Structure formats: C-alpha cells, structure tokens
C-alpha positions as CSV (number, residue, x, y, z in Angstrom):
1,M,88.2,38.9,9.0
2,T,87.3,41.2,11.6
3,D,89.3,42.2,14.1
4,I,88.3,40.2,17.4
5,K,90.2,42.1,20.0
6,D,89.2,45.0,18.7
7,I,85.3,44.7,18.7
8,Q,85.6,43.0,22.1
9,Q,87.3,46.2,23.5
10,R,84.5,48.7,22.2
11,A,81.9,46.1,23.2
12,A,83.4,46.6,26.9
13,G,83.0,50.3,26.1
14,Y,79.3,50.3,26.5
15,Y,78.8,47.7,29.3
16,D,77.6,50.5,31.5
17,A,75.2,52.2,29.1
18,Y,73.9,48.6,28.1
19,L,73.4,47.9,31.6
20,A,71.5,51.0,32.0
21,D,69.3,50.5,29.0
22,L,68.4,47.1,30.1
23,E,67.0,48.2,33.7
24,R,65.2,50.3,31.9
25,I,63.3,48.0,29.6
26,V,63.2,45.5,32.3
27,N,61.1,47.9,34.3
28,I,59.1,48.3,31.9
29,D,56.0,45.9,32.3
30,S,54.9,44.3,28.9
31,G,53.1,41.1,29.1
32,T,51.8,40.2,26.3
33,F,47.8,41.2,26.7
34,D,49.0,44.6,28.1
35,R,49.0,46.7,25.0
36,D,50.1,49.7,26.6
37,G,52.9,48.2,28.4
38,V,54.0,45.5,25.2
39,N,54.0,49.4,23.3
40,E,56.0,51.4,25.6
41,A,58.6,48.9,25.3
42,G,58.5,48.7,21.8
43,Q,58.7,52.5,21.8
44,F,62.3,52.4,23.8
45,L,63.4,50.1,21.2
46,Q,62.7,52.1,18.2
47,D,64.0,55.7,19.9
48,I,67.6,53.4,20.1
49,L,66.7,52.2,16.9
50,T,66.4,55.4,15.2
51,D,69.3,57.4,16.4
52,L,71.4,54.9,14.9
53,G,69.5,55.5,11.5
54,F,67.1,53.1,11.1
55,E,63.8,54.1,9.8
56,I,61.1,52.3,11.5
57,T,57.8,50.8,10.1
58,L,54.6,49.4,12.9
59,H,52.3,47.2,12.1
60,P,49.5,47.9,14.1
61,N,47.1,45.4,16.4
62,T,43.9,46.4,17.8
63,E,43.9,44.3,20.7
64,L,47.8,43.2,21.4
65,G,51.3,45.2,21.0
66,D,52.1,46.9,17.7
67,N,54.9,44.5,15.4
68,F,57.8,46.6,14.2
69,V,60.5,46.6,11.5
70,A,63.4,48.8,11.6
71,T,65.8,49.1,8.7
72,L,69.1,50.0,7.6
73,K,70.3,51.1,4.5
74,G,73.9,50.1,3.1
75,N,76.4,50.1,0.5
76,G,77.1,46.4,0.4
77,T,75.1,43.6,-0.9
78,R,73.9,41.1,2.2
79,K,70.7,41.2,3.7
80,L,70.7,40.8,7.3
81,M,68.1,40.2,9.6
82,L,68.4,40.6,13.6
83,L,65.0,38.8,15.2
84,G,63.6,39.3,18.7
85,H,60.6,40.1,21.1
86,F,59.7,42.5,23.7
87,D,56.5,40.7,25.1
88,T,56.6,38.9,27.7
89,V,55.2,36.2,30.1
90,Y,54.6,38.6,33.3
91,P,51.4,41.0,34.7
92,A,51.6,44.0,34.9
93,G,52.6,44.9,38.2
94,T,55.5,42.6,38.5
95,T,58.2,45.1,37.6
96,T,57.2,46.5,40.7
97,E,57.2,43.7,42.9
98,R,60.5,42.8,41.3
99,P,62.6,45.4,39.8
100,F,65.2,45.6,38.2
101,T,68.6,44.7,40.4
102,I,72.2,43.3,40.2
103,R,74.0,40.8,42.3
104,D,76.3,38.2,43.0
105,G,77.4,39.3,39.3
106,K,73.9,38.8,38.3
107,A,71.5,40.8,36.6
108,Y,67.9,40.0,37.2
109,G,64.4,40.9,36.8
110,P,61.0,40.2,35.0
111,A,62.0,38.9,31.1
112,S,65.8,40.2,31.5
113,M,67.3,37.2,30.2
114,D,63.6,36.4,28.0
115,M,64.3,38.4,26.0
116,K,64.7,41.6,26.8
117,G,69.0,41.6,27.6
118,G,68.6,40.2,24.5
119,M,66.6,42.7,22.2
120,V,69.2,45.1,23.8
121,L,72.8,43.4,23.0
122,A,71.2,43.7,19.4
123,C,71.5,47.1,19.6
124,Y,74.6,47.5,20.9
125,A,76.1,45.5,18.7
126,L,75.1,48.1,16.0
127,K,76.1,51.2,17.9
128,I,79.3,49.5,17.5
129,L,79.1,48.8,13.8
130,R,77.8,52.6,13.2
131,D,81.1,53.8,15.7
132,L,82.8,51.5,12.9
133,G,81.5,53.4,9.9
134,F,80.6,49.9,8.8
135,E,78.2,50.1,5.5
136,D,79.3,46.9,4.3
137,F,75.5,45.5,3.0
138,A,72.3,45.7,1.3
139,E,70.8,46.7,4.7
140,I,70.1,45.0,8.1
141,T,66.2,44.9,9.3
142,F,65.5,44.1,12.6
143,V,61.6,42.5,13.2
144,A,60.5,43.1,16.7
145,N,57.3,41.0,17.8
146,A,54.9,42.0,20.7
147,D,53.3,38.3,20.7
148,E,56.0,35.5,20.6
149,E,55.1,34.5,24.2
150,I,51.3,33.5,22.8
151,G,52.6,31.8,19.5
152,S,53.5,34.8,17.7
153,P,50.2,35.0,16.2
154,S,50.0,38.3,14.6
155,S,53.6,38.2,13.5
156,R,54.6,35.0,12.3
157,K,53.8,36.3,8.4
158,L,55.4,39.0,8.5
159,I,58.6,37.3,9.9
160,E,58.6,34.5,7.2
161,S,57.6,37.0,4.6
162,E,61.3,39.3,6.0
163,A,63.1,35.9,6.6
164,S,62.6,34.6,2.8
165,R,64.5,37.6,1.5
166,M,66.8,37.7,3.5
167,D,71.0,36.0,3.5
168,A,71.0,35.4,7.6
169,V,68.6,35.6,10.6
170,F,70.1,36.2,14.0
171,V,67.7,35.6,17.0
172,F,68.4,37.0,20.5
173,E,67.1,34.4,22.1
174,P,68.8,33.5,25.7
175,G,72.4,32.6,25.6
176,R,72.5,29.1,26.5
177,A,76.5,29.6,27.4
178,A,79.0,32.1,27.1
179,G,79.8,30.6,23.8
180,G,77.4,28.9,22.5
181,V,75.1,29.3,19.8
182,L,72.3,27.7,18.3
183,A,70.7,25.9,14.8
184,T,68.1,23.3,16.2
185,R,65.3,23.8,17.9
186,K,62.5,21.1,18.1
187,G,59.1,22.1,16.3
188,V,56.4,22.9,18.6
189,G,52.8,21.5,18.4
190,M,49.3,22.3,20.5
191,F,46.8,20.3,20.4
192,E,43.4,20.4,22.2
193,L,41.1,17.2,22.2
194,A,37.1,17.5,23.6
195,V,35.3,14.2,24.0
196,H,31.3,14.8,24.5
197,G,30.0,12.2,26.1
198,V,26.2,11.3,28.2
199,A,25.5,12.4,31.0
200,A,24.0,10.3,33.8
201,H,23.1,10.1,37.5
202,A,26.0,7.9,38.9
203,G,24.2,6.0,41.8
204,A,20.9,5.6,40.2
205,S,21.2,4.7,36.4
206,P,24.7,4.7,35.5
207,Q,24.2,2.4,32.5
208,D,22.7,5.7,30.7
209,G,25.6,7.4,30.5
210,R,29.0,7.5,28.3
211,S,31.9,8.8,30.3
212,A,33.6,11.0,28.5
213,N,36.3,10.7,31.1
214,L,37.1,6.9,30.8
215,E,37.0,7.7,26.8
216,M,40.1,10.2,27.5
217,A,41.6,8.3,29.6
218,H,42.1,5.9,26.7
219,K,42.9,8.8,25.0
220,I,45.8,9.6,26.9
221,I,47.7,6.6,27.3
222,K,47.7,5.9,23.4
223,L,49.0,9.6,23.0
224,H,51.8,8.8,25.8
225,D,52.5,5.8,23.6
226,L,53.3,7.8,20.7
227,N,56.5,9.3,23.1
228,D,60.1,8.1,21.2
229,F,62.9,9.8,23.6
230,E,65.4,8.1,21.4
231,I,64.6,10.4,18.1
232,G,63.7,13.1,20.3
233,T,59.8,12.8,20.4
234,T,57.7,13.9,23.4
235,V,53.9,13.9,23.1
236,S,51.9,15.0,26.8
237,A,48.9,15.6,28.0
238,N,49.2,18.1,30.3
239,Q,46.1,19.8,30.8
240,M,42.6,17.8,31.7
241,H,39.6,18.8,32.8
242,G,36.6,16.5,32.7
243,G,33.1,16.2,34.1
244,E,31.0,19.3,36.6
245,R,30.0,16.9,39.7
246,R,31.3,14.1,41.5
247,N,27.7,12.0,41.2
248,V,27.1,12.6,37.5
249,I,28.7,10.5,34.6
250,A,31.2,13.4,32.9
251,D,29.6,14.5,29.5
252,Y,32.1,16.1,28.8
253,A,36.3,16.2,28.6
254,H,38.9,18.2,27.4
255,C,42.6,17.7,27.0
256,G,45.9,20.0,26.0
257,V,48.7,18.1,24.8
258,D,52.3,19.2,23.7
259,V,54.1,18.0,21.5
260,R,57.6,18.5,20.0
261,V,59.9,17.2,17.2
262,V,63.0,17.3,16.0
263,T,61.6,17.1,12.1
264,G,59.0,18.2,9.5
265,D,58.5,14.9,8.6
266,E,58.3,13.3,12.3
267,G,55.9,16.2,12.7
268,D,53.4,15.1,10.2
269,R,53.9,11.3,11.4
270,V,52.5,12.4,14.9
271,T,50.1,14.8,13.4
272,Q,48.8,11.5,11.4
273,A,48.7,9.4,14.9
274,I,46.9,12.2,16.9
275,N,44.1,12.1,14.6
276,E,43.4,8.9,14.3
277,I,43.6,8.6,17.9
278,A,40.9,11.1,18.0
279,E,39.0,9.3,15.6
280,G,39.3,6.2,17.3
281,Q,36.5,5.3,20.0
282,V,36.7,3.3,23.2
283,V,33.4,4.1,24.9
284,P,30.5,3.9,22.3
285,D,28.5,7.1,21.5
286,T,31.1,9.5,22.4
287,R,32.0,12.1,19.8
288,T,35.9,13.6,20.0
289,V,37.1,17.0,18.2
290,L,40.4,17.7,17.5
291,T,42.1,20.8,16.5
292,G,44.9,22.5,16.7
293,G,48.6,21.5,15.1
294,I,52.0,21.7,14.7
295,N,52.4,25.6,15.4
296,R,56.0,26.2,15.1
297,P,58.1,24.1,12.5
298,P,61.3,22.4,13.7
299,M,64.2,24.7,13.3
300,E,66.5,22.4,10.8
301,K,69.7,23.1,9.1
302,V,69.4,24.3,5.8
303,P,71.8,25.3,3.4
304,G,74.3,28.2,5.1
305,T,73.9,27.3,8.7
306,E,77.0,25.0,8.9
307,A,79.2,28.1,7.1
308,L,77.2,30.3,9.9
309,L,78.2,28.0,12.6
310,G,81.9,27.8,11.5
311,L,82.3,31.5,11.4
312,S,80.7,31.4,14.8
313,K,83.3,29.2,16.6
314,T,86.0,31.2,14.5
315,I,84.4,34.4,16.7
316,V,84.2,32.7,20.2
317,D,87.1,31.1,19.9
318,G,89.1,34.2,18.9
319,L,86.9,35.7,22.5
320,G,88.5,33.2,24.2
321,R,85.6,31.6,25.1
322,E,84.7,28.3,24.7
323,Y,82.7,27.2,22.1
324,V,79.4,25.5,22.3
325,E,76.8,24.0,19.6
326,L,73.3,24.1,21.2
327,N,70.3,22.5,20.8
328,S,66.9,23.2,22.3
329,G,63.2,21.7,23.2
330,G,61.9,25.2,23.6
331,G,60.7,26.8,20.3
332,S,61.2,30.7,18.9
333,D,60.6,33.0,16.1
334,G,63.8,31.1,14.8
335,N,61.8,28.1,13.6
336,F,59.9,30.1,11.5
337,T,63.0,31.5,9.4
338,A,64.5,28.4,8.8
339,A,61.8,26.6,7.9
340,V,62.0,29.2,4.7
341,G,64.7,28.0,4.0
342,T,67.1,31.1,5.4
343,P,70.5,30.2,7.8
344,T,69.1,30.9,11.0
345,L,71.6,31.5,14.0
346,D,69.6,31.4,17.7
347,G,70.3,31.7,21.1
348,L,72.4,34.8,20.7
349,G,71.4,36.9,23.8
350,P,73.0,37.0,27.0
351,E,73.7,34.2,29.1
352,G,71.0,33.8,31.3
353,Q,68.9,31.2,33.7
354,N,65.4,30.6,34.8
355,A,63.3,32.3,32.1
356,H,59.7,33.1,33.0
357,N,60.5,33.5,37.1
358,A,59.8,36.6,37.9
359,E,62.3,36.0,41.0
360,T,65.1,34.2,39.6
361,E,65.3,34.9,36.3
362,Y,68.9,36.7,35.7
363,V,71.3,37.1,32.9
364,V,75.4,36.8,33.9
365,L,77.0,40.0,33.3
366,D,80.3,38.5,32.3
367,S,79.1,37.3,29.6
368,I,77.2,40.7,28.3
369,T,81.1,42.0,26.4
370,D,81.6,39.1,24.3
371,R,78.0,38.4,23.6
372,I,77.9,41.7,22.0
373,A,81.0,41.5,20.5
374,L,80.1,38.1,18.5
375,T,76.6,39.4,17.0
376,T,78.5,42.5,16.1
377,A,81.3,39.8,14.1
378,L,78.6,37.8,12.9
379,L,77.3,40.7,11.3
380,I,80.4,42.2,9.7
381,D,81.6,38.5,8.3
382,C,78.3,37.1,7.9
383,P,79.0,35.2,4.3
384,A,76.1,35.4,1.5
385,K,73.3,33.0,1.3
386,P,74.5,30.0,-1.1
C-alpha cells in the first residue's frame, strides 16, 4: 500500500504551482461554442501533459473545440483512464468581468469548480507519479473533451471507445466533499414535444381552432404523473412555448422535458411512457412529434466498482478526512464509461460549490492538497479490472 503521508507531503509541495496554473486556465474563456477559446484551454493542458512525457492525439472538430487524448506508456499491465472536459458554460468576456480571485479560503472564477480545477488537479497527480518514478501501468490515458457542457455530442464515441479497454476510469468533475467520491449518477433524458394544431380567430370562430396549447397542457400533466421521487425518477416539463398572438387559437406548442432515472430499466420504462403520452390525443385533429431520448445512461456500479470504493476509503482515512460515498442527480461523461462496463470513480476534483454561476463558483483551498493525494494514490494502487 502506498505511503499516503509521503504522497500528501508531495502534493502540499505543489500547492502554489497548482494555484498558479488554475489561475491561468480559469482566465481563459472557453465556453463550448467559443472554438478558439476552447482550443486555447486545451493547448494549456496539452503543454503540461507533453512536459510529463505524454503523447497527444488531437481529434479535430470544425465548429466546436478539438478533443484530445494524451497517452503515457509504462512497464506494467494496468490500463488507467483519466477523464474530464475543458469547455465551460460561460460566454466570451466572462473572465474579464470575473477573473480568478482568492479570498476567504476559496478560489473563485468561472469554471474553477466545473471543471478546470479538476483538470489541473489530475495533471498534478501525474506530476507526483513522475517524481516517484512510478511506471507500474501499461498506459495512462487522459481523455479531454471540448463539448461536455452540451452533452458531449462529438466526444461520446471517443470516450466510450477508450473506456471500454481500460481497467478503471477516474473522472475529475467537482468534489462535493473533501473526503468524498462518487460512483453513481442518474441517467439524463432530454425530450422535445411539438404539438401542431389548427389556428382560428379566438373571438370570431374559436370552434374552428384546435388548440395546441390545450393538447400540450394535457400532456404536461401526464408527464408530471411519471415522477416517482421514492425511487429517484424525475420528469419535469421545464420549457414551454405556445401560440403567437393573444387572439389566435394556438396552432403550435413546444415543450422541453428533462428526465432523470437511477437505472437503465427505469429509463426504458419512462421512455416508453413518454412515447405513449406523445401518441395519445385529447384535442381532436392535433398532431404531436416527439424527439430526443436518454442522452446519458445511468452511472451504475459494475464489477470492480466496490473495490475502487474500498480503496478510496482506505486512502481518505489515511489522509485524515471523513470518507463519504456520494451520488448525484446530474450526469457526467462518467455515465458513458460505467455504461460500457468499466469501473468508474467520479467527483475527484477539488471540493467546491456553485457551478455555472460566474459570480460565486469556487473551489475550497483546503481540499486541494488531499484531493491531489487521493488521485495519486488511486492511480498507484488501483486494482485490475475483474
């Protein structure tokens, strides 16, 4: 077993350098659709990894930023994957208005928590492995994607392909507690319903109209009935638009529906139910078009997950922190890696709060050293995939 106190001291020695690199990357605007900014942030990470001996393979995009895979060969047998994203939800100019700042024991800045703090943290764990001369792995592969904040449309296949051949995957989404790790997340569904009706004058001939709004209202009530909070299923119609004018019976209505499920089977059940709701009709002569589906499968435990959790507890206990096994209603790219059967730990970034809020997003400074140490020890002692 790794000498965790030695790892902890080595991580503490990198504290100032970590903060300096975090400041540099946080102050790069890299909103998903800002291709140049995303690629600048990606290049920043590539430079660090290249200095550590990794070989970089770019996976170019024409409209979005480029995904990349960094690979380091060792002399062992285990194949380990680090995973994270470097795009953000913030538009260009945000970092000028809200630059990286430190106050009251916290480092503030756009995407400091979600998830540039985690990406830099992973790099510093790799620095410690280099310092130790640790090479007991066949390869360490760092998959970095540029479009996670919009559902990973260009990177999903790459992530799944790489994960399927790995012994374990470590995801650097934000940590929710200094001693916390996460192995389960809800699956995420994104559905769109469009109802087509018949327009008519609301005063002169309302009987000739077929209200798309009324049909959609009936469907929303039925969608709400699919909620089952006891088992963790949530279905919420959160975007609604219908009609164009006050005095015209609405001939079109649109609704965006968010779905969260704990298991794949429940995702199948809810998807079937939503299809039946879409196919049903209350207002005559209306027509409904349903698109979308389960975008991210649930992140469920697979053979090997419990071993990783047990190792995490041993490491966290050795660091003097309180171990917490977490779960989340939000999805991540870890959902994809667990779904292909690879043991996955998520939420390994620094502790923080207020993701997606440029004014208040932060990481907790006191968590940084131990989170670097946790990742380092996980990579050293991670068991092979059963």
